[in-house]
C-alpha positions in Angstrom: 7.7 30.8 -1.5 6.8 27.6 -3.4 8.3 25.4 -0.7 6.1 27.0 2.0 3.0 26.6 -0.3 3.8 22.9 -0.8 4.1 22.5 3.0 0.8 24.2 3.5 -0.8 21.7 1.1 0.5 18.8 3.1 -0.7 20.4 6.4 -4.2 21.0 5.0 -4.3 17.5 3.7 -3.3 16.1 7.1 -5.9 18.2 8.9 -8.6 17.0 6.5 -7.4 13.4 7.1 -7.5 13.8 10.8 -11.1 15.1 10.6 -12.2 12.2 8.5 -10.3 9.7 10.6 -12.1 11.0 13.7 -15.6 11.1 12.2 -15.8 7.9 10.1 -15.7 5.4 13.1 -18.3 7.4 15.0 -20.7 7.5 12.0 -20.9 3.7 12.1 -24.1 2.4 13.6 -23.8 1.7 17.4 -20.9 2.1 19.7 -18.2 -0.6 20.5 -19.7 -1.8 23.7 -23.3 -1.9 22.6 -22.2 -3.6 19.4 -20.1 -6.3 21.2 -23.1 -7.0 23.4 -25.4 -7.6 20.4 -25.9 -10.6 18.3 -23.9 -8.9 15.5 -20.8 -8.7 17.7 -20.1 -12.4 17.2 -18.2 -12.5 20.5 -19.0 -13.9 23.9 -18.6 -10.6 25.8 -22.0 -9.2 27.0 -22.0 -5.9 28.8 -24.7 -4.8 31.1 -25.9 -1.2 30.6 -24.0 -0.1 33.7 -20.8 -1.6 32.3 -21.4 0.1 29.0 -21.8 3.5 30.6 -18.6 2.8 32.7 -16.5 1.9 29.6 -17.9 4.8 27.6 -16.8 7.2 30.4 -13.4 5.5 30.6 -12.8 5.9 26.8 -14.3 9.3 26.7 -17.2 8.2 24.4 -19.8 9.8 26.7 -18.4 13.3 26.0 -19.7 15.7 23.3 -18.1 15.2 19.9 -16.1 18.4 20.2 -14.6 17.3 23.5 -13.8 13.9 22.0 -12.1 15.5 19.1 -10.0 17.8 21.4 -8.8 14.8 23.4 -8.0 12.9 20.2 -5.8 15.8 18.9 -4.2 16.4 22.3 -3.2 12.7 22.6 -1.9 12.6 19.0 0.4 15.6 19.7 1.8 13.5 22.6 2.3 10.6 20.3 -0.4 8.5 22.0 -2.7 6.6 19.6 -4.7 5.2 22.6 -5.7 1.7 23.7 -7.5 -0.8 21.5 -11.0 -1.3 22.9 -11.3 -4.9 21.8 -7.6 -6.1 22.1 -6.8 -4.2 25.3 -3.4 -3.2 24.0 -1.7 -0.1 22.9 -2.6 0.7 19.3 1.0 1.7 18.6 2.1 -1.8 19.7 -0.5 -3.6 17.5 0.6 -1.5 14.5 4.3 -2.3 15.1 3.5 -6.0 15.5 1.7 -6.1 12.1 3.8 -3.6 10.3 6.6 -5.9 9.2 4.2 -8.3 7.4 2.6 -5.4 5.4 5.9 -3.7 4.6 7.4 -7.0 3.3 4.7 -7.6 0.7 4.4 -3.9 -0.3 8.1 -3.4 -0.8 8.6 -6.7 -2.6 5.6 -6.1 -4.9 6.8 -2.5 -5.6 10.2 -3.7 -6.8 8.8 -6.7 -8.8 6.1 -4.6 -10.5 8.7 -1.9 -11.4 11.3 -4.4 -12.6 9.0 -6.4 -14.9 6.8 -3.4 -15.9 9.8 -1.3 -17.0 11.5 -4.3 -18.7 8.5 -5.1 -20.9 7.8 -1.4 -21.5 11.4 -1.0 -22.9 10.9 -4.0 -25.2 7.5 -2.8 -26.4 8.9 0.7 -27.1 11.9 -0.7 -29.0 9.6 -2.8 -31.2 6.9 -0.1 -31.5 4.2 -1.0 -33.9 5.2 -4.7 -34.2 3.0 -7.7 -33.3 4.9 -8.1 -30.1 4.3 -4.5 -29.1 0.5 -4.8 -29.8 0.3 -8.1 -27.8 2.2 -6.6 -24.8 0.1 -3.4 -24.9 -3.1 -5.4 -24.9 -2.1 -7.6 -22.1 -0.8 -4.9 -19.8 -3.6 -2.5 -20.4 -6.1 -5.3 -19.6 -4.0 -6.2 -16.5 -3.9 -2.6 -15.2 -7.8 -2.6 -15.2 -8.1 -5.6 -12.9 -8.1 -4.8 -9.1 -5.5 -6.5 -7.0 -8.0 -8.4 -4.8 -9.6 -9.9 -7.9 -6.2 -11.0 -9.2 -5.6 -12.4 -5.7 -8.8 -14.5 -5.8 -7.9 -15.9 -9.2 -4.4 -16.9 -7.9 -5.9 -18.3 -4.7 -8.3 -20.6 -6.5 -5.7 -21.6 -9.2 -2.4 -22.0 -7.4 -3.5 -22.7 -3.8 -6.9 -24.4 -3.9 -6.6 -26.4 -7.1 -2.9 -27.0 -7.7 -1.9 -26.7 -4.0 1.4 -25.2 -4.9 1.1 -22.5 -2.2 -0.7 -22.2 1.2 -4.3 -21.0 1.2 -3.9 -18.4 3.9 -1.9 -16.9 6.7 1.7 -15.6 7.0 3.3 -18.8 8.2 2.4 -22.4 9.1 0.8 -22.8 12.5 3.0 -24.0 15.3 6.2 -23.8 13.1 8.0 -21.2 15.3 10.3 -23.8 16.7 11.8 -24.7 13.3 15.1 -23.6 12.0 15.7 -20.1 10.7 16.0 -21.4 7.1 12.7 -23.3 7.3 10.9 -20.3 8.9 12.2 -17.9 6.2 11.2 -20.4 3.5 7.8 -20.9 5.0 7.1 -17.1 5.3 8.2 -16.6 1.7 5.9 -19.3 0.4 2.9 -17.7 2.3 3.8 -14.3 0.8 4.3 -15.4 -2.8 0.6 -15.1 -3.9 -0.1 -11.8 -2.0 3.0 -10.2 -3.4 2.2 -11.5 -6.9 -1.3 -10.1 -6.7 -0.1 -6.6 -5.8 2.8 -6.7 -8.3 0.5 -7.8 -11.2 -2.0 -5.1 -10.4 0.6 -2.3 -10.6 2.8 -3.8 -13.4 0.6 -2.3 -16.1 1.1 1.2 -14.8 4.9 0.9 -15.0 4.7 -0.7 -18.5 2.6 2.1 -19.9 4.7 4.8 -18.3 8.0 3.3 -19.4 6.8 2.6 -22.9 5.6 6.2 -23.4 8.8 7.6 -22.0 11.0 5.3 -24.0 9.2 6.1 -27.3 9.9 9.8 -26.8 13.6 9.1 -26.0 14.1 6.7 -28.9 13.4 9.5 -31.4 16.3 11.6 -30.0 19.4 12.1 -32.0 21.9 10.5 -29.6 19.9 7.2 -29.8 20.0 7.2 -33.6 23.8 7.9 -33.3 24.2 4.9 -30.9 22.4 2.7 -33.4 24.5 4.0 -36.3 27.6 3.1 -34.4 26.5 -0.5 -34.4 25.9 -0.9 -30.7 23.9 -4.0 -29.7 20.2 -3.5 -29.3 20.1 -4.3 -25.5 22.9 -1.7 -24.9 21.1 1.0 -26.8 17.8 0.2 -25.1 18.8 -0.4 -21.5 22.0 1.8 -21.2 21.4 4.8 -23.4 17.7 5.1 -23.7 16.4 3.9 -20.4 18.9 6.0 -18.4 17.4 9.2 -19.9 13.8 8.0 -19.5 13.9 7.0 -15.8 12.8 10.3 -14.3 9.0 9.8 -14.3 9.5 6.1 -13.4 11.6 6.9 -10.3 9.0 9.4 -9.0 6.2 7.0 -9.8 7.9 4.3 -7.7 7.5 6.3 -4.5 4.0 7.4 -5.3 3.1 3.8 -6.2 4.3 2.5 -2.8 1.6 4.7 -1.2 -1.0 3.1 -3.5 0.4 -0.3 -2.7 -0.4 0.2 1.0 -4.0 0.7 0.1 -4.0 -2.3 -2.2 -2.5 -4.4 0.6 -5.5 -3.9 2.8 -7.7 -5.8 0.3 -5.1 -8.4 -0.7 -4.3 -9.3 2.9 -8.0 -10.0 3.5 -8.2 -12.3 0.5 -5.3 -14.4 1.8 -5.8 -13.8 5.6 -2.3 -12.4 5.6 -1.5 -11.1 9.1 -0.7 -7.5 8.2 -2.4 -4.1 8.9 -5.1 -4.8 6.3 -6.6 -7.8 8.2 -6.2 -6.0 11.5 -8.1 -3.0 10.0 -10.9 -5.4 8.9 -11.1 -6.8 12.4 -11.1 -3.4 14.0 -14.0 -2.3 11.8 -15.9 -5.5 12.5 -15.5 -4.9 16.3 -16.2 -1.1 16.1 -12.8 -0.6 17.7 -12.6 3.2 17.3 -9.1 3.8 18.5 -7.6 0.9 16.5 -9.5 2.0 13.3 -8.2 5.6 13.8 -4.6 4.4 14.5 -4.3 2.2 11.5 -6.0 4.6 9.1 -3.9 7.5 10.3 -0.7 5.4 9.9 -1.6 4.4 6.4 -2.5 7.9 5.3 0.7 9.3 6.8 2.7 6.7 4.8 0.9 7.8 1.6 1.7 11.5 2.3 5.3 10.6 3.1 5.7 8.7 -0.2 4.2 11.7 -2.1 6.7 14.0 -0.4 9.6 11.7 -1.2 8.5 11.6 -4.8 8.6 15.4 -4.9 12.0 15.5 -3.4 13.4 12.8 -5.7 12.0 14.5 -8.7 13.7 17.8 -7.8 17.0 16.1 -7.1 17.1 14.1 -10.3 16.0 16.9 -12.6 18.0 20.1 -12.0 15.6 22.1 -14.2 12.8 21.4 -11.8 15.0 22.2 -8.8 15.9 25.6 -10.2 12.4 26.5 -11.2 11.0 25.8 -7.7 13.5 28.0 -5.8 
């Protein structure tokens, strides 16, 4: 019963997302072809009125909104995201070409933020009330309030523009495709360091606060006091006995956090001109490319829903009490 109710929630959320996804591009001023022919379009394509009408008819933009929505849903059910109006390519191909770049920084940042956030949270919980705990608490609470794009700007000005330790923008050095595999890998990692660090730092505070709160509860348990009484080393008590029993909320948060990271990547990629879905989304909005906007936004929201679903599943698998109560 509860499983079907949960499924209904996801279906309702997806239907709402599809509606918003269809309406938002069409609420923007102008249509793609009129916009590209204007001074704002910033491209050389100029369409005559006859051409505009022809392209509108080709893409179905001359039909009533209800008819356009019906065609949109019908194509989605067939797995067809349509053709990009500006890039003249399948939207699915454009997304696949950019997907690897975005996934690389999102997954890397997720693991780094979890690793360092949980590690510092454990240390802070173990030394609760000390000067170290107060300092860490202040730093990570402040860090969690700074948006990822602002952290990215600070890193960009400091480590790329001033110190010149890392590239200013892009995902790889131009015209470097002919280099060795080792050089290309090193080059891509150098370009990804600052975007990954920006995302990781923005989310690190959430893991710190969550792990600290969970560890403080666990540290008061009898078996932790017994482990301390046996003379076990501090790091063994903390990272083996305590952390093992405090991981449940952190594991589920990891999957939910990945969905949030995808949204954060949109802003960070534009700061560093990183060639992922975020920069492509900005380009699509600038060019009023309805089909590309719809395709990227839908893909990102499906990823967020999928991560929430996995978080639910993992939570039930890890904690038997939750699994039994939901049957």
